[in-house]
C-alpha atoms as one frame of an Amber mdcrd trajectory, in Angstrom:
protein
   7.945  36.684  22.638   6.102  35.640  25.787   6.033  31.960  26.675   2.228
  32.073  26.653   2.101  33.222  23.011   4.600  30.593  21.930   2.649  27.924
  23.801  -0.594  28.993  22.134   0.930  28.906  18.666   2.475  25.482  19.271
  -0.863  24.110  20.455  -2.716  25.520  17.447  -0.170  24.411  14.836   1.698
  21.461  16.319   4.977  23.007  15.150   8.296  23.126  16.974   9.370  25.711
  19.526  11.941  27.534  17.379   9.660  27.652  14.334   6.846  29.121  16.432
   9.128  31.731  18.036  10.392  32.837  14.615   6.876  33.009  13.158   5.697
  35.135  16.101   8.703  37.414  15.821   8.042  37.923  12.091   4.348  38.611
  12.836   5.081  41.082  15.642   3.532  38.844  18.278   0.201  38.404  16.445
  -0.728  34.716  16.730  -3.359  34.791  13.978  -0.976  36.571  11.595   1.724
  34.033  12.435  -0.650  31.164  11.640  -1.621  32.773   8.325   2.026  33.218
   7.380   2.800  29.625   8.296  -0.118  28.385   6.210   1.120  30.396   3.246
   4.588  28.890   3.597   3.364  25.322   4.144   3.099  24.652   0.424   6.759
  25.604  -0.019   7.763  23.397   2.874   5.753  20.452   1.545   7.367  20.868
  -1.865  10.833  20.688  -0.323   9.923  17.369   1.302   8.522  15.955  -1.951
  11.939  15.026  -3.284  12.518  12.582  -0.446  11.536   8.929  -0.730   8.404
   7.885   1.150   8.601   4.088   1.192   7.131   3.378   4.602   3.562   3.969
   5.729   0.365   1.953   6.085  -2.498   0.403   4.136  -6.156   0.749   5.118
  -9.508  -0.733   4.114 -13.132   0.313   4.503 -15.940  -2.103   3.582 -19.699
  -1.730   3.379 -21.700  -3.424   6.132 -23.483  -5.578   3.562 -20.257  -6.629
   1.809 -21.264  -4.969  -1.467 -18.368  -2.533  -1.772 -14.901  -1.831  -0.352
 -12.050   0.616  -0.789  -8.342   0.140  -0.055  -5.528   2.707   0.020  -1.792
   2.923   0.600  -0.411   6.114   2.142   3.348   6.460   2.455   5.654   8.195
   4.913   9.426   8.243   5.124   9.723   6.330   8.414   7.782   3.727  10.379
   7.873   6.121  13.344   5.603   8.542  11.503   3.533   5.620  10.184   2.505
   4.993  13.810   1.764   8.656  14.557  -1.892   9.346  15.417  -1.982  12.418
  13.160  -0.717  10.393  10.208  -3.173   7.564  10.926  -5.995  10.099  11.163
  -5.054  11.404   7.721  -5.021   7.854   6.325  -8.474   7.237   7.782  -9.814
  10.361   6.088  -8.299   9.261   2.770  -9.861   5.795   2.808 -13.198   7.307
   3.910 -13.087   9.634   0.902 -12.305   6.735  -1.455 -15.161   4.739   0.038
 -17.765   7.521   0.213 -17.156   8.736  -3.342 -16.204   5.354  -4.872 -12.896
   6.789  -6.086 -10.647   4.434  -8.026  -8.079   6.981  -9.225  -5.292   8.238
  -6.991  -5.128  11.605  -8.755  -8.765  12.299  -7.925  -8.372  10.927  -4.422
  -5.338  13.076  -3.595  -6.811  16.338  -4.876  -8.517  19.319  -3.254  -9.042
  19.057   0.512  -6.931  15.903   0.723  -3.946  17.739  -0.726  -4.478  20.643
   1.666  -4.571  18.234   4.608  -1.490  16.411   3.309   0.532  19.595   3.049
  -0.512  20.656   6.542   0.575  17.271   7.880   3.912  17.487   6.061   4.490
  20.851   7.701   3.566  19.505  11.098   5.597  16.276  11.137   8.443  17.232
   8.803   8.312  14.188   6.499   7.251  13.662   2.909   3.839  11.966   2.757
   2.123  10.646  -0.349  -1.171   8.994  -1.218   0.222   6.257  -3.427  -2.535
   3.827  -4.418  -6.272   3.281  -4.239  -8.546   0.516  -5.452 -12.221  -0.288
  -5.031 -14.121  -3.566  -5.390 -17.848  -3.876  -6.067 -19.794  -7.102  -5.599
 -22.517  -7.379  -8.227 -23.547 -10.960  -7.429 -21.624 -11.819  -4.304 -19.508
 -10.256  -1.591 -16.350  -8.246  -1.057 -14.255  -8.653   2.064 -10.869  -7.414
   3.163  -8.035  -8.382   5.448  -5.396  -6.116   6.969  -2.385  -7.773   8.548
  -1.619  -6.784  12.126   1.257  -4.489  11.172  -0.921  -2.464   8.738   1.637
  -3.090   6.006  -0.267  -5.711   3.988  -3.913  -5.497   2.965  -6.069  -7.503
   0.570  -9.510  -7.167  -0.993 -11.251 -10.250  -2.419 -14.420 -10.347  -4.512
 -16.499 -13.527  -4.668 -19.464 -14.527  -6.755 -21.702 -16.135  -4.155 -20.247
 -17.255  -0.848 -20.053 -15.284   2.379 -18.013 -12.442   3.852 -16.324 -14.929
   6.179 -15.211 -17.035   3.212 -13.986 -13.983   1.312 -12.027 -12.844   4.362
 -10.400 -16.277   4.682  -9.342 -16.088   1.041  -8.038 -12.545   1.596  -5.982
 -13.773   4.538  -4.517 -16.502   2.310  -3.624 -13.934  -0.368  -1.909 -11.776
   2.246   0.219 -14.721   3.371   1.033 -16.405   0.041   0.838 -13.549  -2.508
  -0.428 -15.296  -5.667   0.007 -13.526  -8.995  -3.363 -14.332 -10.582  -6.720
 -15.898  -9.700  -6.372 -18.920 -12.022  -3.753 -20.366 -14.416  -5.708 -19.074
 -17.419  -5.116 -15.492 -16.224  -1.321 -15.740 -16.197   0.007 -13.336 -18.875
   1.328 -15.168 -21.937   4.597 -13.242 -21.834   5.237 -14.446 -18.283   4.602
 -18.067 -19.262   6.812 -17.669 -22.351   9.664 -16.301 -20.237   9.390 -19.161
 -17.752   9.294 -21.655 -20.617  12.455 -20.118 -22.075  14.257 -20.430 -18.742
  13.123 -24.012 -18.119  14.025 -25.028 -21.674  17.554 -23.697 -21.290  17.935
 -25.559 -18.003  16.540 -28.809 -19.426  18.762 -28.684 -22.518  21.799 -28.954
 -20.255  20.508 -32.283 -18.933  21.502 -34.096 -22.125  18.166 -35.936 -22.268
  16.266 -36.634 -25.544  14.117 -33.823 -26.974  10.802 -35.499 -26.124  11.885
 -35.947 -22.493  13.071 -32.338 -22.352   9.661 -31.194 -23.601   7.884 -33.187
 -20.895  10.224 -31.764 -18.266   9.497 -28.221 -19.416   5.729 -28.762 -19.493
   5.843 -30.255 -15.995   7.701 -27.252 -14.652   5.256 -24.871 -16.337   2.322
 -26.654 -14.704   4.064 -26.419 -11.340   4.798 -22.710 -11.843   1.154 -21.997
 -12.706  -0.104 -23.997  -9.722   2.241 -22.253  -7.309   1.303 -18.757  -8.515
  -2.439 -19.122  -9.150  -4.759 -18.510  -6.205  -7.251 -21.272  -6.971  -4.499
 -23.899  -7.301  -2.660 -23.046  -4.084  -2.983 -25.119  -0.913  -5.160 -23.141
   1.492  -3.062 -21.786   4.357  -5.568 -22.790   7.036  -6.050 -26.299   5.579
  -3.184 -27.491   3.325  -5.157 -30.622   2.411  -7.431 -28.579   0.145  -6.866
 -25.901  -2.462  -8.382 -22.435  -2.383 -10.343 -23.320  -5.510 -11.903 -26.380
  -3.873 -12.603 -24.456  -0.677 -14.496 -21.772  -2.577 -16.349 -24.085  -4.968
 -17.496 -26.299  -2.092 -19.309 -23.232  -0.747 -20.980 -22.677  -4.107 -18.831
 -19.626  -4.794 -16.232 -18.395  -7.283 -13.253 -16.054  -6.890 -13.738 -13.109
  -9.216 -10.807 -10.897  -8.296  -8.321  -9.907  -5.616  -5.994  -6.983  -4.974
  -3.028  -7.106  -2.629  -1.181  -4.009  -1.385   2.090  -4.237   0.518   3.597
  -1.014   1.788   6.512   0.194  -0.298   6.528  -2.643  -2.833   8.142  -1.531
  -6.070   9.630   1.659  -4.590  13.360   1.971  -5.025  14.971   3.287  -1.862
  18.402   4.827  -2.127  20.808   3.076   0.206  23.176   5.443   1.925  26.575
   4.261   3.116  26.857   6.501   6.162  30.412   5.441   6.913  31.520   6.450
   3.419  29.537   9.685   3.684  31.208  10.623   6.968  34.624   9.705   5.575
  34.020  11.908   2.556  33.030  14.844   4.760  36.132  14.357   6.900  38.241
  14.253   3.747  36.943  17.673   2.769
């Protein structure tokens, strides 16, 4: 194969030298036929990558200019190197645009059709498994929605307020990114979570040897502290620890309706490989 043909195929596909030379050889030097064959095989190649864990990646947000609506997505790659690649970031941008433009709140719908075609093409090009993992949208019926993306593109938050301003909502989103509360207010904490904490605190307090009524007060005090530490409105505001988020928002005549926080890879189990043991095993064979 001539160097010019190989160069053309590489420029049009973004694939490696050897893969392009083989595709051209199989296609008898016809660049268009080589591209068609590569496109046909891309689905197979993407499927092979699908078994690998994609726990890196980025999060992205798109918000309406008037603060009435926002979309947030998480797209995963296998390595942070690919997560910084301009082709990967372009794909992420197209995904969040689709979620925003069509108000998609379901990852299955978001990752279908042309998005899946683009994902498979990107997998073929960069050689890593890529997945569209999560999507969420917020709509402000009587207030505003604002988002915050941390500088490393690994943490993103959407906050919806009733009343208030986009600046206030963004400040609250920044707080959520930093402190990671579980719920908006103590009343929203799931009863099973509170019951489990109560069980733990009770067992700890019983070992103190104090009277039952004192133990009960100790447990209730710890429950109140747990709820305050994990509820957004009760937390000390990161930019002004002398006030709580709840007081900050209410002083502006607003109310926190909801928040969503995405952190790249949270909840994904990554297999840890002991490379030394792996090499030793291979040498043993």
